[in-house]
Structure formats: C-alpha cells, structure tokens
C-alpha positions in Angstrom: -13.5 143.2 115.4 -15.1 139.7 114.8 -18.9 139.4 115.2 -20.2 136.3 117.4 -22.6 134.0 116.0 -25.3 135.4 118.5 -24.4 138.9 117.6 -24.8 137.9 113.7 -27.9 136.1 114.4 -29.5 139.3 116.4 -28.2 141.5 113.5 -29.6 139.5 110.8 -33.1 139.2 113.1 -33.2 143.0 113.3 -32.6 143.5 109.8 -35.5 141.0 108.6 -37.8 143.0 111.1 -36.9 146.1 109.4 -37.4 144.8 106.2 -40.8 143.3 107.3 -42.0 146.5 108.8 -41.0 148.3 105.2 -43.0 145.6 103.5 -46.0 145.7 105.6 -45.7 149.8 105.4 -45.7 149.4 101.5 -48.5 147.0 101.4 -50.7 149.2 103.6 -49.8 152.2 101.4 -50.7 150.2 98.2 -53.9 149.1 99.7 -54.9 152.9 100.5 -53.9 153.9 97.0 -56.0 151.4 95.4 -58.9 152.2 97.3 -58.5 155.9 96.3 -58.4 154.7 92.4 -61.4 152.6 93.0 -63.3 155.7 94.4 -62.7 157.3 91.1 -63.9 154.4 88.8 -67.8 154.5 87.8 -69.8 151.1 88.6 -71.7 149.7 86.0 -74.8 150.9 87.9 -73.2 154.4 87.1 -72.7 154.0 83.3 -76.1 152.6 83.1 -77.8 155.4 84.8 -75.7 157.4 82.7 -76.7 156.1 79.6 -80.5 156.1 80.8 -80.3 160.1 81.7 -78.6 160.5 78.3 -81.7 158.6 76.3 -84.1 160.7 78.3 -82.5 163.9 77.7 -82.1 163.2 73.7 -85.9 162.5 73.9 -86.5 165.8 75.4 -84.2 168.0 73.5 -83.9 166.7 70.0 -82.1 169.4 68.5 -79.7 170.0 71.6 -75.9 169.4 70.9 -73.9 168.8 73.7 -70.7 166.9 74.0 -69.8 163.7 75.9 -67.3 165.7 78.0 -70.3 168.2 78.9 -72.6 165.3 79.9 -69.8 163.6 82.0 -69.2 166.9 84.0 -73.1 167.1 84.8 -73.1 163.3 85.6 -69.7 163.4 87.4 -69.9 161.7 91.1 -69.2 163.9 93.8 -67.2 162.7 96.5 -68.9 161.7 99.6 
C-alpha cells in the first residue's frame, strides 16, 4: 500500500511531535537531576564557615586528633 503525500506529511508530523516530547522530557529530567546534584555541593560560604569552625576547634583543643572525614561528618549539611 502506497502512502499519499498527505499521509506521509501527517506521519512525519506525528513522529516529530513524539521526538519533541521525548526531548522535552529528557531536558526536564536532566534539569531536575542537576538540581539534586547542586543540593549535594557545598557553597563557598559553607566552606568558609567550615574553615572558621576548624580554626576555632583547633584553638580550643590543641592536642585533639580528628580526621577531616570526621569533621565533615559533624559539619555536613542536612537536607532542608
């Protein structure tokens, strides 16, 4: 069975519409994923606060031995 020009055009338009919807969904998914990744990062302000906190802690406890990993666990941001 041969396709008419009108049917071919309609099928092509439907195909393009499906592709466009898929691309839009992929972009939305990517944007949402990126937002979630950004929540896991520390801001410059967070890092400065952490450095200041370490300095204060070091001045209070000269002989205390603590790892950076332990400090990060204590200082880690909680989900808001």
